[in-house]
GUBARO-566121 format. One line per 3 residues: number of its first residue (from 1); their letters; for each residue x, y, z of C-alpha. Coordinates in steps of 0.2 Angstrom, whole numbers, always signed. Layout:
<rs>
NUM) a) X Y Z; ...
</rs>
This chain:
<rs>
1) mps) +684 +541 +669; +664 +543 +669; +663 +547 +652
4) lrl) +675 +531 +648; +664 +520 +656; +648 +526 +648
7) aff) +655 +524 +630; +663 +508 +635; +646 +502 +641
10) ltl) +637 +509 +626; +649 +501 +614; +649 +485 +623
13) sag) +629 +485 +622; +629 +488 +604; +642 +476 +599
16) lgl) +636 +461 +609; +616 +465 +606; +613 +468 +622
19) ssi) +605 +485 +621; +589 +478 +628; +597 +475 +645
22) rpa) +592 +486 +658; +608 +491 +669; +606 +493 +688
25) qae) +597 +509 +692; +608 +523 +700; +597 +522 +716
28) dla) +602 +503 +718; +620 +507 +720; +629 +493 +730
31) lsp) +646 +489 +740; +661 +479 +743; +672 +477 +758
34) ptq) +685 +491 +764; +702 +491 +762; +715 +503 +772
37) aga) +722 +515 +760; +738 +509 +752; +736 +493 +760
40) vtl) +734 +479 +748; +734 +463 +758; +722 +452 +751
43) dtl) +719 +463 +737; +735 +460 +730; +728 +445 +722
46) svs) +716 +457 +712; +730 +468 +706; +738 +452 +698
49) gtv) +736 +453 +678; +732 +471 +677; +744 +486 +678
52) agn) +748 +502 +686; +749 +515 +672; +757 +505 +657
55) gpf) +768 +493 +665; +768 +475 +662; +757 +462 +666
58) taa) +762 +451 +681; +759 +432 +683; +744 +425 +693
61) pvg) +751 +420 +711; +755 +402 +710; +754 +387 +722
64) lnl) +741 +385 +736; +741 +401 +745; +743 +394 +761
67) atp) +749 +408 +769; +735 +422 +763; +722 +425 +777
70) srs) +704 +421 +772; +687 +424 +779; +679 +409 +773
73) gsr) +688 +396 +784; +687 +408 +799; +681 +425 +805
76) lnl) +697 +428 +812; +706 +430 +796; +717 +416 +798
79) tpl) +728 +409 +783; +724 +390 +778; +739 +385 +788
82) etp) +732 +391 +803; +714 +385 +801; +710 +366 +806
85) asv) +700 +364 +790; +702 +361 +771; +702 +380 +764
88) eii) +709 +383 +745; +711 +400 +739; +710 +401 +720
91) pgq) +716 +417 +713; +705 +427 +700; +720 +430 +688
94) kir) +724 +411 +688; +706 +408 +684; +706 +420 +669
97) erg) +723 +413 +663; +716 +396 +662; +701 +403 +651
100) qnn) +688 +399 +664; +674 +412 +660; +660 +407 +672
103) vtd) +662 +402 +691; +656 +385 +690; +671 +379 +678
106) avt) +682 +390 +689; +676 +381 +705; +675 +363 +697
109) qna) +691 +363 +687; +702 +370 +702; +696 +366 +719
112) tgi) +698 +348 +725; +683 +336 +725; +669 +349 +720
115) tti) +658 +344 +705; +643 +353 +696; +625 +346 +694
118) gap) +620 +365 +689; +608 +367 +674; +602 +383 +665
121) gng) +587 +383 +674; +593 +384 +691; +607 +397 +686
124) gas) +620 +382 +684; +626 +385 +702; +624 +368 +711
127) yts) +638 +358 +717; +643 +342 +726; +656 +341 +739
130) rgf) +662 +328 +751; +647 +317 +746; +633 +329 +748
133) agv) +624 +337 +733; +613 +353 +729; +611 +371 +734
136) nsv) +604 +365 +751; +621 +358 +757; +634 +366 +746
139) mql) +633 +384 +751; +638 +400 +739; +642 +417 +746
142) ydg) +647 +433 +736; +659 +443 +745; +654 +435 +761
145) trl) +636 +437 +761; +622 +423 +755; +606 +425 +746
148) yvg) +594 +412 +754; +591 +398 +741; +573 +400 +734
151) agt) +564 +385 +726; +581 +377 +724; +588 +390 +713
154) ity) +604 +402 +714; +609 +413 +700; +622 +425 +705
157) pfd) +637 +426 +704; +641 +419 +687; +655 +428 +678
160) twn) +673 +428 +683; +680 +444 +675; +677 +454 +692
163) vdr) +684 +440 +704; +698 +443 +714; +698 +427 +722
166) iev) +686 +411 +726; +688 +403 +743; +683 +386 +745
169) lrg) +679 +378 +762; +676 +359 +760; +666 +351 +776
172) pas) +654 +357 +788; +652 +376 +789; +636 +380 +798
175) vlf) +646 +386 +812; +652 +401 +802; +638 +405 +788
178) geg) +622 +396 +795; +612 +382 +788; +614 +374 +772
181) aig) +632 +370 +773; +636 +352 +778; +646 +349 +762
184) gvi) +654 +365 +760; +656 +384 +757; +661 +393 +740
187) nvv) +664 +411 +743; +666 +422 +726; +676 +437 +731
190) pkk) +675 +452 +720; +689 +464 +713; +691 +479 +728
193) ptf) +694 +498 +725; +712 +502 +725; +723 +518 +727
196) vav) +734 +510 +711; +729 +515 +694; +721 +498 +686
199) nea) +715 +498 +669; +712 +483 +659; +701 +477 +643
202) raa) +697 +461 +635; +690 +455 +619; +686 +437 +612
205) igs) +678 +428 +600; +676 +409 +597; +666 +395 +591
208) dgi) +648 +393 +593; +646 +412 +589; +655 +416 +605
211) rrl) +659 +435 +608; +666 +444 +625; +670 +461 +629
214) ald) +676 +467 +646; +683 +482 +656; +691 +483 +672
217) sgg) +696 +500 +679; +701 +505 +696; +711 +519 +706
220) aig) +711 +535 +717; +698 +549 +716; +707 +562 +729
223) eql) +717 +556 +744; +704 +548 +753; +692 +540 +739
226) ayr) +696 +525 +727; +684 +515 +715; +683 +499 +706
229) fni) +672 +498 +691; +670 +481 +681; +658 +477 +666
232) sgn) +659 +460 +656; +647 +454 +642; +645 +438 +634
235) vad) +634 +433 +618; +634 +416 +609; +625 +407 +596
238) gwl) +627 +390 +606; +632 +374 +601; +614 +366 +600
241) ren) +605 +367 +583; +588 +374 +592; +588 +388 +605
244) gdf) +606 +387 +610; +611 +404 +612; +614 +414 +627
247) rnl) +619 +430 +633; +624 +438 +649; +630 +455 +657
250) ais) +638 +457 +675; +642 +476 +681; +650 +479 +696
253) gsl) +656 +497 +705; +662 +500 +722; +668 +516 +730
256) lyq) +681 +515 +745; +681 +530 +758; +696 +530 +768
259) atp) +688 +542 +783; +704 +540 +793; +718 +528 +794
262) dla) +709 +517 +804; +691 +519 +798; +685 +514 +779
265) ftl) +668 +513 +772; +664 +503 +754; +648 +505 +745
268) snd) +646 +493 +730; +633 +486 +719; +634 +471 +707
271) ygy) +621 +468 +694; +619 +453 +684; +607 +449 +669
274) qep) +607 +433 +661; +596 +423 +646; +605 +406 +648
277) mry) +602 +394 +636; +585 +385 +637; +592 +368 +638
280) fgt) +586 +355 +651; +594 +339 +644; +596 +328 +629
283) plv) +584 +312 +630; +591 +294 +631; +589 +283 +616
286) ngg) +591 +265 +621; +599 +270 +637; +612 +282 +628
289) ivp) +615 +298 +618; +614 +294 +600; +623 +306 +586
292) gtr) +606 +312 +579; +601 +320 +597; +618 +327 +604
295) frn) +616 +343 +597; +597 +344 +597; +586 +355 +610
298) ynv) +569 +348 +614; +562 +362 +621; +548 +375 +613
301) dds) +553 +388 +600; +546 +402 +611; +554 +396 +628
304) rii) +562 +410 +639; +573 +410 +655; +579 +428 +661
307) fkd) +587 +431 +678; +591 +449 +685; +600 +449 +702
310) nwt) +605 +465 +711; +617 +465 +727; +619 +481 +736
313) qlk) +631 +481 +752; +638 +494 +763; +652 +490 +773
316) aew) +663 +498 +787; +678 +493 +795; +685 +501 +811
319) sps) +700 +499 +820; +701 +509 +836; +717 +501 +841
322) adi) +729 +487 +836; +719 +473 +846; +701 +479 +841
325) tir) +693 +477 +823; +675 +481 +820; +666 +477 +805
328) nta) +649 +479 +800; +640 +474 +782; +623 +480 +779
331) yrl) +614 +474 +762; +599 +473 +751; +598 +459 +738
334) tsn) +586 +455 +725; +583 +443 +712; +570 +441 +699
337) rry) +568 +426 +689; +557 +421 +674; +554 +404 +666
340) rdv) +543 +396 +651; +549 +380 +646; +545 +362 +642
343) esy) +557 +352 +653; +555 +334 +653; +558 +323 +638
346) rfv) +557 +305 +636; +560 +292 +621; +546 +280 +618
349) pgt) +554 +264 +609; +537 +259 +602; +534 +275 +593
352) gri) +551 +281 +591; +545 +297 +596; +550 +310 +610
355) nrs) +537 +313 +622; +538 +331 +630; +529 +336 +646
358) dyi) +530 +349 +660; +525 +365 +652; +531 +376 +666
361) eif) +529 +395 +668; +536 +401 +684; +541 +418 +692
364) hdq) +552 +420 +706; +552 +437 +715; +564 +439 +729
367) eqi) +570 +452 +741; +583 +450 +756; +587 +463 +768
370) gnr) +600 +460 +781; +615 +466 +792; +630 +456 +799
373) fda) +641 +463 +812; +656 +456 +822; +671 +464 +833
376) tfr) +686 +454 +835; +698 +457 +850; +716 +451 +851
379) gnl) +724 +451 +869; +730 +438 +882; +719 +424 +891
382) fgl) +726 +417 +906; +743 +424 +900; +742 +416 +884
385) rne) +740 +425 +867; +720 +425 +862; +709 +431 +847
388) fvv) +691 +433 +850; +677 +437 +837; +659 +439 +842
391) gfd) +644 +444 +830; +626 +443 +825; +618 +441 +807
394) vnh) +599 +446 +805; +589 +445 +788; +573 +447 +782
397) idf) +568 +439 +766; +552 +440 +756; +547 +429 +741
400) lht) +533 +428 +729; +532 +411 +719; +519 +413 +702
403) nns) +517 +397 +692; +505 +389 +680; +501 +374 +693
406) pyg) +498 +360 +689; +510 +358 +675; +500 +353 +662
409) gas) +503 +350 +643; +510 +336 +633; +517 +335 +615
412) svd) +526 +321 +605; +540 +325 +592; +552 +317 +580
415) pfa) +570 +315 +588; +579 +320 +573; +569 +331 +562
418) fdp) +555 +342 +572; +545 +358 +573; +550 +364 +592
421) gqf) +532 +372 +592; +525 +384 +603; +522 +385 +623
424) lrv) +506 +377 +628; +498 +387 +641; +484 +374 +648
427) ngt) +483 +381 +665; +484 +399 +669; +499 +407 +677
430) spg) +494 +416 +693; +504 +420 +711; +504 +403 +721
433) yrt) +511 +407 +738; +520 +421 +747; +533 +418 +760
436) ttd) +542 +430 +773; +557 +424 +782; +565 +432 +798
439) qya) +581 +424 +804; +594 +430 +817; +609 +421 +823
442) vfa) +623 +425 +835; +641 +419 +833; +658 +417 +842
445) edr) +675 +411 +838; +690 +409 +848; +708 +406 +844
448) lil) +718 +403 +860; +739 +400 +856; +747 +390 +868
451) sdq) +764 +391 +861; +772 +395 +844; +769 +378 +838
454) lsl) +750 +374 +845; +734 +384 +845; +716 +379 +848
457) iag) +702 +385 +838; +683 +385 +844; +668 +392 +838
460) vry) +649 +392 +841; +632 +398 +830; +615 +399 +836
463) eap) +602 +403 +823; +582 +404 +823; +573 +408 +807
466) tlr) +555 +410 +807; +545 +406 +790; +528 +412 +787
469) red) +519 +404 +772; +503 +412 +764; +495 +399 +752
472) lrt) +487 +412 +740; +476 +398 +731; +472 +388 +746
475) psa) +472 +399 +761; +470 +385 +774; +486 +377 +768
478) sft) +495 +393 +775; +507 +391 +790; +520 +397 +801
481) kdl) +536 +387 +806; +550 +391 +820; +566 +383 +818
484) sav) +582 +383 +828; +599 +376 +828; +616 +376 +836
487) syr) +632 +374 +827; +650 +372 +834; +666 +367 +829
490) fga) +683 +365 +839; +701 +360 +832; +718 +360 +835
493) vyt) +733 +365 +824; +752 +359 +826; +765 +369 +818
496) ptp) +781 +359 +822; +792 +369 +809; +787 +385 +799
499) gta) +777 +381 +784; +771 +365 +790; +753 +362 +800
502) lya) +745 +346 +806; +727 +349 +812; +711 +340 +819
505) qya) +694 +346 +819; +676 +341 +825; +661 +351 +818
508) tav) +642 +350 +816; +632 +358 +804; +612 +358 +799
511) dpv) +604 +357 +781; +585 +361 +778; +575 +347 +772
514) gsl) +572 +359 +757; +575 +376 +753; +572 +386 +769
517) itl) +563 +400 +764; +551 +389 +751; +547 +376 +764
520) slt) +531 +367 +758; +517 +361 +768; +521 +344 +766
523) qkd) +538 +348 +777; +533 +361 +789; +532 +347 +803
526) fql) +552 +344 +801; +566 +350 +808; +583 +354 +800
529) stg) +595 +340 +795; +609 +338 +806; +627 +332 +801
532) eqv) +644 +330 +810; +662 +329 +804; +679 +322 +810
535) evg) +693 +328 +799; +713 +327 +801; +725 +334 +790
538) ykq) +742 +339 +785; +748 +354 +776; +766 +359 +770
541) afw) +776 +372 +760; +794 +366 +754; +807 +370 +742
544) dgr) +808 +388 +748; +790 +390 +742; +791 +380 +725
547) gef) +781 +367 +733; +764 +366 +744; +755 +351 +748
550) tla) +739 +347 +759; +731 +331 +763; +715 +328 +773
553) gyr) +705 +313 +778; +688 +315 +785; +671 +306 +789
556) ikk) +654 +314 +788; +637 +308 +794; +621 +317 +791
559) dnl) +604 +313 +800; +586 +316 +800; +583 +313 +782
562) ltv) +566 +312 +774; +563 +293 +772; +546 +284 +773
565) dpn) +539 +273 +787; +541 +256 +780; +525 +252 +788
568) rpt) +514 +266 +780; +523 +271 +763; +513 +286 +761
571) iav) +521 +293 +777; +537 +303 +776; +546 +301 +793
574) qvg) +563 +311 +797; +574 +296 +802; +586 +293 +788
577) sqs) +605 +295 +787; +619 +296 +774; +638 +297 +778
580) aqg) +654 +299 +767; +672 +296 +771; +687 +301 +762
583) vea) +704 +306 +758; +709 +323 +748; +726 +328 +743
586) fls) +733 +344 +733; +750 +346 +727; +758 +361 +718
589) lgl) +775 +360 +712; +787 +372 +702; +796 +357 +694
592) wen) +809 +368 +685; +811 +385 +681; +798 +386 +667
595) wra) +787 +371 +672; +773 +371 +686; +761 +357 +690
598) ean) +746 +359 +700; +736 +342 +704; +721 +337 +716
601) lal) +713 +320 +720; +697 +316 +730; +692 +299 +734
604) lha) +677 +295 +744; +665 +282 +749; +647 +289 +751
607) qyd) +632 +279 +754; +614 +280 +762; +614 +273 +778
610) dfq) +595 +272 +782; +584 +278 +767; +568 +271 +759
613) qav) +557 +278 +747; +539 +272 +741; +539 +262 +725
616) ggv) +524 +257 +719; +515 +259 +735; +529 +248 +744
619) avn) +544 +255 +753; +560 +250 +746; +577 +252 +757
622) yag) +591 +261 +748; +603 +258 +762; +620 +254 +755
625) nqp) +617 +264 +738; +628 +278 +733; +618 +296 +733
628) qnv) +611 +303 +718; +623 +313 +708; +638 +312 +721
631) peq) +655 +304 +711; +668 +294 +722; +682 +300 +712
634) van) +686 +317 +708; +702 +323 +701; +711 +339 +692
637) lwl) +729 +342 +684; +735 +357 +677; +753 +360 +670
640) twa) +761 +377 +663; +775 +378 +653; +784 +394 +648
643) fap) +793 +387 +633; +801 +403 +625; +802 +421 +630
646) rwe) +785 +429 +629; +776 +412 +626; +766 +402 +639
649) ara) +757 +385 +637; +745 +377 +648; +735 +361 +648
652) glq) +720 +356 +660; +713 +339 +663; +698 +335 +674
655) mvg) +691 +317 +679; +674 +314 +686; +669 +296 +692
658) etf) +653 +288 +688; +636 +294 +696; +618 +288 +698
661) gdf) +602 +298 +692; +591 +287 +705; +591 +280 +723
664) ant) +592 +262 +716; +608 +265 +708; +601 +259 +691
667) akr) +602 +276 +681; +622 +275 +680; +630 +290 +671
670) psy) +649 +285 +665; +663 +294 +672; +671 +307 +661
673) tvv) +688 +315 +657; +689 +332 +649; +704 +340 +643
676) ngg) +707 +359 +642; +722 +369 +635; +728 +387 +631
679) ldy) +743 +397 +623; +747 +415 +628; +758 +427 +619
682) qvt) +764 +442 +627; +764 +455 +612; +769 +470 +622
685) pas) +772 +472 +639; +754 +478 +642; +745 +467 +631
688) rfs) +742 +449 +628; +736 +437 +614; +727 +421 +619
691) vrv) +720 +406 +612; +709 +393 +623; +703 +376 +617
694) ynl) +689 +368 +628; +685 +349 +629; +699 +345 +617
697) lde) +695 +327 +614; +677 +331 +611; +671 +321 +626
700) vyp) +652 +318 +627; +649 +320 +644; +634 +323 +657
703) vtg) +634 +332 +673; +617 +328 +678; +601 +320 +673
706) sst) +589 +305 +677; +584 +288 +670; +576 +297 +654
709) mwl) +588 +312 +651; +606 +319 +653; +611 +336 +653
712) lrq) +627 +336 +640; +640 +350 +642; +649 +358 +627
715) prs) +657 +349 +613; +674 +354 +608; +676 +373 +605
718) vev) +691 +388 +602; +692 +407 +608; +705 +419 +605
721) ays) +706 +434 +616; +715 +449 +616; +719 +458 +633
724) taf) +726 +475 +635; +730 +487 +650; +731 +505 +648
</rs>
């Protein structure tokens, strides 16, 4: 098996032009969570779509997985029906069947009310949820572990080939995972080692010069040892005329050692390499996108963006008795990022040219070492069934920021016929600042089962990070900041009949005023922003499991936003607030024997309640305005039709309402509707041919932007893929 993996990797590297990419070093081996020998439980989702030996492909799990246990909505491993919150579980096989090759598309085209505001420069992983936007309000986890956000950027995970499932928790989640989760949490769970043989490969080609190769292999190595190995590489020329190419490589390996029936250890390493498109947006001409600029990239010719991420985790799970489970995760996470770009473009009507500014060169070097421990106890309290978990989380994070400050340089080019030119290094690049952050947290959660129909769930978390920032250019600007916060949640779940649940919940959360580990000197005197939510909901499985439905209503308010003193516009104060209230619904329905529909809808009203900014030296109040980048209507629809033996067609529709790129709500971005489609043919019981069409109607739409430029997504494109199991 090692020789097979090595041969495939060499073929992959040569075929995709990735030979210059350095794979993870042997000493950097990482991990994944443990699974009991022979027990598939949550990992049944990862086996779907692959085979044991040469058996047939199986269909992706259907429905909303309301009865599937999850660690993202509760540390007690509750199912969505048992959790007083909005939790979705998106199986990896469903993601791949729908042709969603990156995590961003998988989340936004499947989960309720989640949209992207990500750009290639920040890893593409920035989302909005329930009226709140950005990496500091919508937290991202990989296998239950978070990499602390550095300078507003998260770059891993990005590929969906190795994904077992994506779990989405909407609404405040600081009680589970700490600061930075008022809007929600997205947890990408990778495939796990399995004692059942799994071998699958995929090759794809498409428009814009896209080429993809991937391999998934797993199985037993003796009676107590199992493995999983995934590798996926993607290369494209891109849809932009200039600098539109990209390439990436994702490698995941994990080993499970089942020491005894009740003790398991899992070691895994996940490595990611990316060279994304060096694209920061398209300048607006007379307030819109004109045909001559849609496919142009105004970055310089020698621009570079490179991300390298490595996640190493060692997990242990021990069940000394049926009523006790002890888990521990030790991890080392690193992220190295390199940028050299010109990032701001503005069309000047007087000259008819594009002015380019912000010639930026930046390096991020980040390392996080930490440990998470929890123990779960099941028993009785006052004669009632009770489940209780308690634990702690500790981290040490080192971050070095190197840049060419101040960001100088300027140039002017013709919008339609231009030479991209070379990078202007006006100012030298040198280390700017270094931070070290030590964080510790303790948490607890309890579920008291009053009867077969009613249970109460409560949780609390205390965290206390300490940040030390060393300014390497101006030592007097160095500082140390201590922060602390308590988050809590309590709720009730009432189950009048099997498969039906009504719930209510109250939760609090905290967000940093900026990226916590890169807090600036001007922000050092501020505390964490605080928020609270009230939510009620209804969940039901019906028609013997052919249908599932969820409905939720909520109100969230976030306080302690940075605003300006109305009497001193140059002074920032932490008294601002914003709020959101809305309803969300999700329906999955097997209409007929060969038809299935899945649809979700999020409607909300979000606004700044108390928020002022300085404009021309005067404080301007934006109370009542819609927050930046937040849409108030989001919907998804997927239809699947098995119209003939061995044939299956699917169509997906994504609708996002209008948004604004400024506080004043003058820089409006239009709503958009994107249609995607696919067709699968089962060539043999162990192989499949697929055709995918993206943006079928060739919609021109921005996902983020400002008053001068929009960041557009890809135009209409087509891919064909062949998958085989062996």
